[in-house]
C-alpha positions in Angstrom: -41.3 30.4 2.8 -40.4 31.9 -0.6 -37.9 34.3 1.0 -36.3 31.4 3.0 -35.9 29.4 -0.2 -34.5 32.4 -2.0 -31.9 33.0 0.7 -31.0 29.3 0.9 -30.6 29.2 -2.9 -28.4 32.3 -3.1 -26.3 31.0 -0.2 -25.7 27.7 -1.9 -24.7 29.4 -5.2 -22.2 31.7 -3.4 -20.6 28.8 -1.5 -20.2 26.7 -4.7 -18.7 29.7 -6.6 -16.2 30.2 -3.7 -15.3 26.5 -3.8 -14.7 26.7 -7.5 -12.4 29.7 -7.1 -10.4 28.1 -4.3 -10.1 24.7 -5.9 -6.8 23.7 -7.6 -8.9 22.2 -10.4 -9.8 24.1 -13.5 -13.4 25.2 -13.9 -13.9 22.5 -16.6 -12.5 19.6 -14.6 -14.2 20.8 -11.4 -17.7 20.5 -12.9 -16.8 17.2 -14.5 -15.6 15.6 -11.3 -17.8 17.2 -8.6 -21.5 16.7 -8.1 -22.8 20.3 -8.5 -26.5 21.3 -8.7 -25.9 23.5 -11.8 -23.7 23.3 -14.8 -20.6 25.1 -16.0 -22.5 27.4 -18.3 -24.8 28.4 -15.5 -21.8 29.1 -13.3 -20.6 31.8 -15.8 -24.1 33.3 -16.0 -24.1 33.7 -12.2 -20.6 35.1 -12.3 -21.6 37.7 -14.9 -24.8 38.6 -12.9 -22.7 39.2 -9.7 -20.3 41.4 -11.6 -23.1 43.5 -13.1 -25.7 43.6 -10.3 -23.9 42.3 -7.2 -25.6 39.6 -5.0 -29.0 41.0 -6.0 -28.4 39.6 -9.5 -28.7 36.1 -8.1 -32.3 36.6 -6.8 -35.2 35.4 -8.9 -37.0 38.6 -10.1 -40.0 36.8 -11.6 -42.2 37.5 -8.6 -42.0 41.2 -9.5 -43.8 40.6 -12.8 -42.5 40.6 -16.4 -40.5 43.5 -17.7 -41.9 43.9 -21.2 -38.9 45.1 -23.3 -40.5 44.5 -26.7 -43.4 46.9 -26.2 -46.7 47.1 -28.2 -45.4 50.3 -29.8 -42.3 48.5 -31.0 -44.4 45.6 -32.3 -46.5 48.0 -34.4 -43.4 49.6 -35.7 -41.8 46.3 -36.7 -45.0 45.0 -38.3 -45.2 48.1 -40.6 -41.5 47.9 -41.3 -41.6 44.3 -42.5 -44.8 44.6 -44.5 -43.1 47.4 -46.4 -39.9 45.4 -47.0 -40.1 41.7 -46.2 -36.5 41.1 -47.3 -35.0 42.8 -44.2 -33.0 40.3 -42.0 -33.7 40.1 -38.3 -30.3 41.7 -37.6 -31.3 44.7 -39.8 -34.7 44.9 -37.9 -32.7 44.8 -34.6 -30.5 47.7 -35.7 -33.5 49.8 -36.8 -35.2 49.3 -33.4 -32.0 50.3 -31.6 -31.8 53.5 -33.7 -35.5 54.3 -33.2 -36.1 53.3 -29.5 -32.6 53.2 -28.1 -33.0 49.6 -26.9 -31.8 46.2 -28.1 -34.2 43.4 -28.8 -32.7 39.9 -29.4 -32.9 38.2 -32.7 -34.8 35.3 -31.1 -37.6 37.6 -30.0 -37.8 39.2 -33.5 -37.8 35.7 -35.2 -40.6 34.5 -32.9 -42.6 37.7 -33.7 -42.1 37.1 -37.5 -43.3 33.5 -37.3 -46.3 34.5 -35.2 -47.4 37.2 -37.7 -46.4 35.3 -40.9 -43.6 37.8 -41.7 -41.0 35.2 -42.5 -37.9 36.4 -44.1 -36.6 34.6 -47.2 -33.0 34.7 -48.4 -34.4 35.0 -51.9 -36.7 37.8 -51.3 -34.2 40.1 -53.0 -32.3 39.4 -56.2 -29.4 36.9 -55.8 -26.9 35.1 -58.0 -28.0 32.1 -60.0 -27.4 30.5 -63.4 -28.5 28.1 -66.1 -26.9 25.2 -64.2 -30.0 25.1 -62.0 -31.6 23.2 -64.9 -29.6 20.1 -63.9 -30.8 20.4 -60.3 -34.4 20.9 -61.5 -34.3 17.8 -63.6 -32.7 15.7 -60.8 -35.5 16.7 -58.5 -38.2 16.2 -61.1 -37.2 12.7 -62.1 -37.0 11.5 -58.5 -33.2 10.8 -58.4 -32.5 12.9 -55.3 -35.5 11.4 -53.5 -34.4 7.9 -54.3 -30.8 8.5 -53.0 -32.1 10.4 -49.9 -34.5 7.7 -49.0 -31.8 5.1 -49.3 -29.4 6.9 -47.0 -32.1 8.0 -44.5 -33.4 4.5 -44.0 -29.9 3.1 -43.8 -29.1 5.6 -41.0 -32.4 4.7 -39.2 -31.6 1.0 -39.5 -28.1 1.5 -38.1 -29.5 3.7 -35.3 -31.7 0.8 -34.2 -28.9 -1.8 -34.4 -27.1 -3.3 -31.4 -23.8 -1.9 -32.8 -25.1 1.6 -32.4 -26.2 1.0 -28.8 -22.9 -0.6 -27.9 -21.0 2.4 -29.5 -22.7 4.8 -27.0 -20.6 3.2 -24.3 -17.3 4.2 -26.0 -15.7 7.2 -24.3 -14.4 10.1 -26.2 -10.6 10.2 -26.6 -8.4 13.1 -25.5 -11.3 15.4 -24.5 -8.9 17.9 -22.9 -7.3 18.4 -26.4 -10.6 19.5 -28.0 -12.1 22.9 -28.2 -15.9 23.0 -27.9 -16.1 19.5 -29.5 -13.7 20.5 -32.4 -10.4 18.8 -33.1 -7.5 21.1 -32.3 -4.0 21.0 -33.9 -2.7 19.4 -30.7 -5.3 16.6 -31.0 -4.5 16.0 -34.7 -0.8 15.8 -33.8 -1.3 12.9 -31.4 0.6 9.8 -32.5 -2.4 7.7 -32.0 -4.5 9.9 -34.3 -1.8 10.2 -36.9 -1.2 6.5 -37.1 -4.9 5.7 -37.5 -5.5 8.3 -40.3 -5.0 5.8 -43.1 -6.1 2.6 -41.3 -8.7 0.5 -43.1 -12.4 1.1 -42.5 -13.0 -2.2 -40.7 -10.4 -1.3 -38.1 -11.7 2.2 -37.6 -15.3 1.2 -37.3 -14.6 -1.0 -34.3 -14.0 2.0 -32.1 -16.4 4.4 -33.8 -18.8 6.3 -31.6 -21.9 6.3 -34.0 -23.8 8.3 -31.5 -21.5 11.3 -32.1 -22.2 11.3 -35.9 -24.3 14.2 -37.1 -26.1 12.1 -39.8 -28.3 10.3 -37.2 -29.8 13.6 -36.0 -30.4 15.0 -39.5 -33.9 15.2 -40.9 -34.8 13.8 -44.3 -34.9 17.4 -45.7 -31.4 18.1 -44.4 -30.0 14.9 -45.9 -31.6 15.8 -49.2 -29.9 19.1 -49.2 -26.5 17.4 -48.6 -27.2 15.0 -51.5 -28.0 17.8 -53.8 -24.7 19.5 -52.9 -22.7 16.3 -53.6 -24.6 15.8 -56.8 -23.7 19.4 -57.9 -19.9 19.0 -57.3 -19.1 18.8 -61.0 -20.6 22.2 -61.5 -19.4 23.8 -58.2 -15.8 22.6 -58.7 -13.4 22.3 -61.7 -11.9 18.9 -60.5 -14.7 17.2 -58.6 -12.8 17.4 -55.3 -14.7 18.3 -52.2 -11.9 20.5 -50.9 -12.3 22.7 -54.0 -15.7 23.8 -52.8 -14.0 26.6 -50.8 -12.8 28.2 -54.1 -14.9 31.1 -55.5 -16.6 28.7 -58.0 -17.9 26.7 -55.1 -20.2 29.5 -54.0 -22.6 28.2 -56.7 -23.8 25.7 -54.0 -25.8 28.6 -52.5 -28.3 28.5 -55.3 -27.8 24.9 -56.5 -28.7 23.3 -53.1 -29.9 26.3 -51.1 -26.9 26.4 -48.7 -23.3 27.4 -49.3 -21.6 24.5 -47.6 -17.9 24.7 -46.8 -15.6 21.9 -47.9 -15.0 20.7 -44.3 -18.8 20.3 -43.8 -19.2 18.2 -46.9 -16.1 16.2 -46.2 -17.4 15.3 -42.7 -20.7 14.3 -44.2 -19.3 11.9 -46.9 -17.0 10.4 -44.2 -20.0 9.7 -42.1 -21.6 8.0 -45.1 -18.4 5.9 -45.4 -18.8 4.8 -41.7 -22.4 3.7 -42.6 -20.8 1.4 -45.2 -23.6 2.5 -47.6 -21.8 2.2 -50.9 -23.2 -1.1 -52.0 -26.7 0.0 -51.1 -26.2 3.3 -52.9 -24.9 1.5 -56.0 -27.9 -0.8 -56.2 -30.3 2.1 -55.5 -28.9 4.2 -58.4 -28.7 1.2 -60.7 -32.3 0.3 -60.1 -33.3 3.9 -60.6 -31.5 4.3 -63.9 -32.5 0.9 -65.3 -36.1 1.8 -64.6 -35.7 5.3 -65.9 -34.1 4.6 -69.2 -36.2 1.5 -69.8 -39.3 3.6 -69.6 -37.9 6.2 -71.9 -36.2 3.9 -74.4 -38.5 0.9 -74.4 -38.0 -1.5 -77.3 -39.9 -4.5 -78.7 -36.6 -6.2 -79.8 -36.1 -9.5 -78.1 -32.3 -8.7 -77.8 -30.9 -6.0 -75.7 -27.2 -5.1 -75.5 -25.1 -4.1 -72.4 -21.7 -2.7 -72.9 -19.0 -3.8 -70.4 -16.0 -1.4 -70.0 -13.3 -0.7 -67.5 -11.8 2.5 -66.1 -8.3 2.2 -64.5 -7.4 5.0 -62.0 -3.8 5.6 -60.9 -3.3 5.3 -57.2 -0.3 7.5 -56.2 1.1 5.8 -53.1 4.6 4.8 -51.9 3.1 1.7 -50.4 2.9 -1.5 -52.5 -0.7 -1.9 -53.6 -2.4 -4.1 -56.2 -1.2 -3.1 -59.6 -2.5 -2.9 -63.2 -1.7 -1.1 -66.4 -2.9 2.5 -66.3 -3.5 3.2 -70.0 -3.6 7.0 -69.7 -0.1 7.0 -68.2 1.3 4.0 -70.1 2.7 2.2 -67.1 2.0 -0.6 -64.6 1.5 0.9 -61.2 -0.8 0.9 -58.1 -4.3 1.4 -59.3 -8.0 0.9 -58.8 -10.1 -0.4 -61.6 -13.8 0.2 -62.1 -16.0 -2.1 -64.2 -19.0 -0.3 -65.7 -22.1 -1.8 -67.3 -23.8 0.5 -69.8 -27.2 0.1 -71.5 -27.7 -0.1 -75.2 -27.7 3.7 -75.5 -24.4 4.0 -73.7 -25.8 5.2 -70.3 -23.8 4.0 -67.3 -26.2 2.1 -65.0 -24.0 -0.1 -62.7 -20.4 -0.3 -61.6 -18.0 -1.9 -59.1 -14.5 -0.8 -57.9 -11.7 -3.4 -57.6 -8.2 -3.3 -56.3 -5.6 -3.5 -59.1 -6.5 -5.2 -62.4 -10.1 -6.4 -62.8 -11.1 -9.3 -65.0 -13.8 -7.8 -67.2 -15.4 -11.1 -68.1 -15.3 -12.7 -64.7 -16.3 -9.6 -62.8 -19.0 -8.5 -65.2 -20.8 -11.8 -64.7 -21.1 -11.3 -61.0 -22.3 -7.7 -61.6 -24.9 -8.8 -64.1 -26.2 -11.4 -61.6 -26.5 -8.8 -58.9 -28.7 -6.5 -61.0 -30.6 -9.1 -63.0 -33.6 -8.7 -60.7 -33.9 -5.0 -61.7 -33.5 -5.5 -65.4 -36.7 -4.8 -67.4 -35.6 -7.2 -70.1 -36.2 -10.2 -67.8 -39.9 -9.8 -68.4 -41.6 -11.6 -71.3 -42.9 -10.0 -74.5 -46.1 -11.5 -75.7 -46.8 -15.0 -74.8 -43.5 -17.0 -75.2 -40.9 -14.5 -76.4 -38.2 -13.7 -73.8 -35.7 -10.8 -74.0 -32.1 -12.0 -74.2 -29.2 -10.0 -72.8 -26.0 -9.6 -74.9 -22.9 -8.5 -73.1 -20.5 -6.6 -75.5 -16.9 -6.5 -74.3 -13.8 -5.0 -75.9 -10.5 -6.8 -76.4 -10.0 -6.9 -72.6 -12.5 -9.7 -72.3 -11.3 -12.1 -75.1 -9.3 -14.5 -72.9 -10.4 -18.2 -73.4 -10.9 -18.6 -69.7 -13.3 -15.6 -69.7 -15.1 -16.8 -72.8 -15.7 -20.2 -71.2 -17.2 -18.6 -68.1 -19.5 -16.4 -70.3 -20.6 -19.4 -72.3 -21.6 -21.3 -69.3 -23.4 -18.4 -67.6 -26.5 -18.2 -69.7 -25.5 -14.8 -71.1 -24.8 -14.1 -74.7 -21.5 -12.3 -75.6 -19.8 -10.5 -78.5 -16.1 -9.5 -78.3 -13.2 -9.0 -80.6 -10.0 -11.1 -81.0 -6.4 -9.7 -81.0 -4.3 -10.3 -84.1 -2.1 -12.8 -82.2 -5.1 -15.0 -81.5 -6.0 -15.4 -85.2 -4.6 -18.2 -87.3 -5.9 -19.7 -90.5 -5.3 -23.2 -89.1 -7.8 -22.4 -86.2 -10.6 -21.5 -88.7 -13.2 -24.0 -89.9 -16.8 -24.2 -91.3 -16.3 -21.2 -93.5 -19.4 -19.7 -95.1 -19.6 -17.8 -98.4 -18.5 -14.1 -98.4 -21.4 -11.6 -98.2 -21.6 -7.8 -98.3 -22.1 -6.0 -95.0 -25.5 -4.3 -95.0 -24.4 -1.5 -92.6 -20.9 -0.6 -93.9 -18.2 -1.0 -96.4 -17.0 -4.5 -95.8 -17.4 -8.2 -96.7 -18.4 -10.7 -94.0 -17.5 -14.3 -93.5 -19.3 -16.4 -90.9 -17.2 -19.4 -89.6 -16.1 -21.3 -86.5 -12.8 -20.9 -84.7 -10.9 -23.2 -82.3 -9.1 -21.5 -79.4 -6.8 -23.3 -76.9 -7.0 -22.3 -73.2 -3.5 -21.4 -72.0 -4.6 -22.0 -68.4 -5.9 -25.5 -69.2 -3.5 -27.2 -71.6 -5.2 -29.3 -74.2 -8.7 -27.7 -73.7 -10.1 -26.5 -77.0 -12.9 -23.8 -77.0 -15.0 -23.7 -80.1 -17.2 -20.7 -80.9 -18.8 -18.8 -83.8 -16.6 -16.2 -85.5 -17.4 -13.4 -87.9 -14.5 -12.1 -90.1 -14.9 -8.5 -91.2 -12.9 -7.7 -94.3 -13.1 -3.9 -94.6 -12.7 -2.2 -98.0 -9.7 -0.2 -96.7 -7.7 -3.5 -96.3 -8.2 -4.0 -92.5 -9.6 -7.1 -91.0 -11.5 -7.5 -87.7 -12.5 -10.8 -86.2 -15.5 -11.0 -83.8 -16.6 -14.0 -81.8 -19.9 -14.7 -80.2 -22.0 -17.6 -78.7 -25.1 -16.4 -80.5 -26.2 -18.8 -83.2 -26.8 -17.7 -86.8 -30.4 -18.7 -86.6 -31.3 -16.2 -83.9 -28.8 -13.4 -84.7 -27.6 -12.7 -88.2 -24.0 -12.0 -89.2 -24.8 -8.3 -90.0 -26.3 -7.8 -86.5 -23.3 -9.3 -84.8 -21.0 -6.8 -86.5 -23.4 -3.9 -86.1 -24.0 -4.6 -82.4 -20.2 -4.6 -81.6 -19.2 -1.6 -83.6 -22.2 0.5 -82.3 -20.2 0.8 -79.1 -18.5 3.6 -80.9 -19.8 6.2 -80.5 -22.9 5.0 -78.6 -20.9 3.9 -75.6 -17.1 4.5 -76.0 -17.3 8.2 -76.9 -19.9 8.9 -74.2 -17.9 7.0 -71.6 -14.7 8.9 -72.5 -16.5 12.2 -72.3 -18.1 11.2 -68.9 -14.8 10.2 -67.3 -13.2 13.6 -68.0 -16.4 15.6 -67.5 -17.2 14.4 -64.0 -13.7 13.4 -63.0 -14.3 9.7 -62.6 -10.5 9.1 -63.3 -9.7 10.6 -59.9 -9.4 8.4 -56.8 -11.3 9.7 -53.7 -9.8 9.3 -50.2 -8.9 5.8 -49.0 -7.4 3.7 -46.2 -5.0 0.8 -46.6 -4.8 -2.6 -45.0 -1.7 -4.8 -45.1 -2.7 -8.3 -46.3 -1.0 -11.4 -47.6 -0.2 -11.2 -51.3 -1.7 -14.6 -52.3 -0.5 -14.4 -55.9 3.1 -13.7 -54.8 3.0 -16.4 -52.1 1.9 -19.0 -54.5 4.5 -17.9 -57.0 7.3 -18.0 -54.4 6.2 -21.5 -53.4 6.2 -22.7 -57.0 9.6 -21.1 -57.8 11.1 -22.5 -54.6 9.9 -26.0 -55.6 11.2 -25.7 -59.1 14.5 -24.3 -57.9 15.0 -27.2 -55.5 14.2 -29.7 -58.2 16.8 -28.2 -60.5 19.4 -28.1 -57.8 18.8 -31.8 -57.1 19.1 -32.6 -60.7 22.4 -30.5 -60.9 23.8 -31.5 -57.5 27.1 -33.0 -58.9 27.9 -30.0 -61.2 26.9 -27.6 -58.5 29.2 -29.2 -56.0 32.0 -29.0 -58.5 31.3 -25.4 -59.2 31.0 -24.6 -55.5 34.5 -26.0 -54.9 35.9 -24.0 -57.8 34.2 -20.8 -56.5 35.9 -21.2 -53.1 39.3 -21.4 -54.9 38.3 -18.5 -57.1 37.5 -16.4 -54.1 41.0 -17.1 -52.6 42.7 -16.1 -55.8 40.6 -12.9 -56.1 41.8 -12.0 -52.5 45.4 -12.5 -53.5 44.9 -10.4 -56.7 43.5 -7.6 -54.6 46.8 -7.4 -52.6 48.8 -6.7 -55.7 46.2 -4.2 -57.0 46.5 -2.3 -53.8 50.3 -2.2 -54.0 50.1 -0.8 -57.6 49.7 2.8 -58.7 47.9 4.0 -61.8 49.8 6.6 -63.9 48.2 7.9 -67.1 45.9 4.9 -67.2 48.7 2.3 -66.8 49.4 0.1 -63.8 52.8 0.6 -62.2 54.3 -2.4 -60.2 57.8 -3.9 -59.7 58.7 -6.6 -62.3 58.4 -9.5 -59.8 55.0 -8.3 -58.5 53.7 -7.8 -62.0 54.6 -11.4 -62.9 52.9 -12.7 -59.8 49.8 -10.6 -60.6 49.6 -11.9 -64.2 50.0 -15.5 -62.9 47.1 -15.1 -60.5 44.9 -13.5 -63.2 45.6 -16.5 -65.5 44.5 -18.9 -62.8 41.3 -16.8 -62.2 40.4 -16.9 -65.9 41.1 -20.6 -66.1 38.8 -21.3 -63.2 36.0 -19.2 -64.8 36.4 -21.0 -68.1 36.0 -24.4 -66.3 32.9 -23.1 -64.5 31.4 -22.0 -67.9 32.3 -25.3 -69.4 30.4 -27.2 -66.7 27.4 -24.8 -67.2 27.5 -25.3 -70.9 27.3 -29.0 -70.6 23.9 -28.5 -68.8 22.9 -25.2 -70.5 19.2 -25.6 -70.3 19.0 -26.5 -66.6 21.5 -23.8 -65.5 19.7 -21.1 -67.6 16.4 -22.1 -66.0 17.9 -22.2 -62.5 19.4 -18.7 -63.0 16.0 -17.3 -64.1 14.2 -19.0 -61.1 16.8 -17.5 -58.7 16.5 -14.0 -60.2 12.8 -14.0 -60.1 12.7 -15.4 -56.5 15.1 -12.6 -55.4 12.9 -10.0 -57.1 9.6 -11.0 -55.4 10.9 -12.5 -52.1 10.2 -9.2 -50.2 6.7 -8.8 -51.8 4.9 -11.2 -49.6 2.7 -8.5 -48.2 0.6 -5.9 -50.1 -1.8 -3.1 -49.2 -5.5 -3.6 -50.0 -7.3 -0.2 -50.5 -10.7 0.7 -49.2 -13.0 1.6 -52.0 -16.0 2.6 -49.9 -15.6 6.4 -50.3 -14.6 6.1 -53.9 -17.8 4.1 -54.8 -20.0 6.6 -52.9 -18.7 9.5 -54.9 -18.8 7.6 -58.2 -22.5 7.0 -57.6 -23.1 10.8 -57.6 -20.8 11.3 -60.6 -22.5 8.8 -62.9 -25.9 10.1 -61.8 -24.8 13.6 -62.8 -23.7 12.2 -66.2 -27.1 10.5 -66.7 -29.0 13.6 -65.8 -27.0 15.5 -68.4 -28.0 12.8 -71.0 -31.6 13.3 -69.9 -31.2 17.1 -70.3 -29.9 16.8 -73.9 -32.5 14.1 -74.7 -35.5 15.9 -73.2 -34.7 19.6 -73.6 -32.4 19.8 -76.6 -34.2 17.3 -78.8 -31.5 14.6 -78.4 -28.7 16.8 -79.7 -25.2 15.4 -79.2 -23.0 17.5 -76.9 -20.0 16.7 -74.8 -20.2 17.4 -71.1 -17.3 19.9 -71.4 -19.2 21.9 -74.1 -22.4 21.7 -72.0 -20.4 23.3 -69.2 -19.0 26.0 -71.5 -22.1 27.1 -73.4 -24.9 26.4 -70.9 -23.9 25.8 -67.3 -21.4 28.8 -67.2 -24.2 31.2 -68.1 -24.8 33.4 -65.0 -28.1 35.0 -64.0 -30.2 36.2 -61.1 -32.9 34.5 -59.0 -35.9 36.1 -57.3 -38.7 34.6 -55.3 -42.1 35.8 -56.2 -44.6 34.1 -53.9 -44.4 30.4 -54.7 -42.4 31.1 -57.9 -38.6 30.7 -58.2 -37.8 33.0 -61.1 -34.4 32.4 -62.7 -33.3 35.1 -65.2 -30.3 33.9 -67.2 -28.1 36.4 -69.1 -28.0 35.8 -72.8 -24.7 35.2 -74.6 -24.9 37.5 -77.7 -22.0 35.6 -79.4 -23.9 32.3 -79.6 -27.4 33.2 -80.8 -28.0 29.7 -82.2 -27.3 28.1 -78.8 -29.4 30.7 -77.1 -32.4 29.8 -79.3 -32.0 26.2 -78.3 -31.7 27.2 -74.7 -34.9 29.1 -74.8 -36.7 26.0 -76.0 -35.1 24.0 -73.3 -36.2 26.5 -70.6 -39.8 26.2 -72.0 -39.6 22.4 -71.6 -38.3 22.6 -68.0 -40.9 25.3 -67.1 -43.7 23.1 -68.4 -42.6 20.3 -66.0 -43.7 22.3 -63.0 -40.6 21.3 -61.0 -40.5 22.6 -57.4 -37.3 23.3 -55.4 -36.6 22.0 -51.8 -38.8 24.9 -50.4 -41.8 24.0 -52.6 -41.3 26.9 -55.1 -41.8 26.3 -58.8 -38.9 26.8 -61.1 -39.4 29.3 -63.9 -36.4 29.9 -66.2 -36.1 32.9 -68.5 -33.4 34.1 -70.9 -32.8 37.8 -71.1 
């Protein structure tokens, strides 16, 4: 019976292989369209077997017993070889066996043998490259940041996988399969017009036809996701500009010891784009905000019933030929396409929360919504003692001093402190002036008073609030406003709280923006939408223009008749101009024609004077009408504008501000709170190279000493002692042990 089955099986295989060969279809299409009992890969195996052994190669040889290629003698040899040198790779073991026994054993067999006899090879068994920058990774792992981010992404992926959207996406067919090579996109595929046109489409359009089942992130384990997160977190160290594509530069090889795998730029780029399709940015922002609020609250707990939060913005230039939302980019000194991020910092200047907006962002209005979103995470919402509640004070720079913004802040339940511009201050607006007192924390005199400000958006509305005038000894004057009453917050504390933003927040924020490249915009898509502001303005201008034209209907009719006559005279004038010649700057015409030309020119000038006289009689209306027409002509083609996706930008910013916070933690915990910019931290610490060697469950990192900076090296040795005492373990469960040589 076995022989009959064998013959039948071989006969079937031969017939199918003949059909494939004679078919006009390619092998790939044949196996896709025909119902064949074996696959395309098996077809090539059968073909190879026939070429090597003939038809006998198709018969099942298992009935003859196993051919033990990896003999007991070889096993004993390999066991002794690996016990002597565990750092040998499986390929090196394979080559040694080939030289000794003249036979080739597959790496799979060797790997199985190593696992079975606990002879696992480790990439770090020998000495490899490393550096002092591993301190940042160790601290990120120790404080639980990477775990928090990984868990957030892992559970979002699992939730999406169980959703109806994921199940429906499995039914979507792959596009242009014949233009792909083993699942990879070829240049022919990328040059398809459909692919090129969709490249910068907005996320909500792309996601409709997205095959979630094809995304790699849904098949990744939590450990793999954690390794990716560590790689994205380490980008400021592994690249000079924070761009993922720079990972392929020599400096990017640092990922091999920072996260345990030397990812290529294309791999990381694919991963963050999959995060984008998960639409995880808001979840990630809230996760990191909650983590850092809890973390810094535990470290910097205070019994003060007031806690300050600094609000600041970061405008990023968006270089695009398409019309997008605009704002003033301070670092370039121009109004252009941009994205603006609003950051909330705690009292020590650590960034804890942010949002990205298209174009100019209203600091006051947007910060209120952001504070509401994270209020459930803030530790200061708890009570101290029996009845004392911690109050939040929002401190804004001059960007938040508009009366509209101040009114919103006053009615929100939050306290605020901000500064007025010089054009907002007028002695006639000041009242309830107190006596001058000396500033307890600086060289100035303070005057507590009340100021009245008029809302330009609501004519006649007067906003009254407390004001503190600061008359500095050097002759300058600053005017601060707040809704904190004098009974609960003294004049000195108002001034101190505001000016503590420099350097507590402003200097750190400036350093952070350049140190982790927050000023750069990460990849984006654009969606064409109605420009509501322009549409409203066009409607208003059109209405005002029509009203003026109705008011000036008689003068306009008169001017219109004159302009028709004027146009006829200009046409006549052109005839004589064309007949004339210009010689040495003078016009040459016959005497009769010259007289006719001058007569026409006199008539033209006369008509123009009459038109000007009519306009002068109604100067205000005509001037206003001209402005309305000019402005309408300027904006009439701006009814549409592109709204930019901020998903990817927000995802990457989460990692960047987390890196900046970890560096603050490093200086605070390991360098005794020493102040150091990120750039100097890179130069004197992170750029120190070294070696790493695994010794059992110990990850020994030996960093090379810089003999030119002995004072820094002494501080670094103390920092290493602090990190070593934490008992931090890497992703493989090995304990970090830093040493300076």
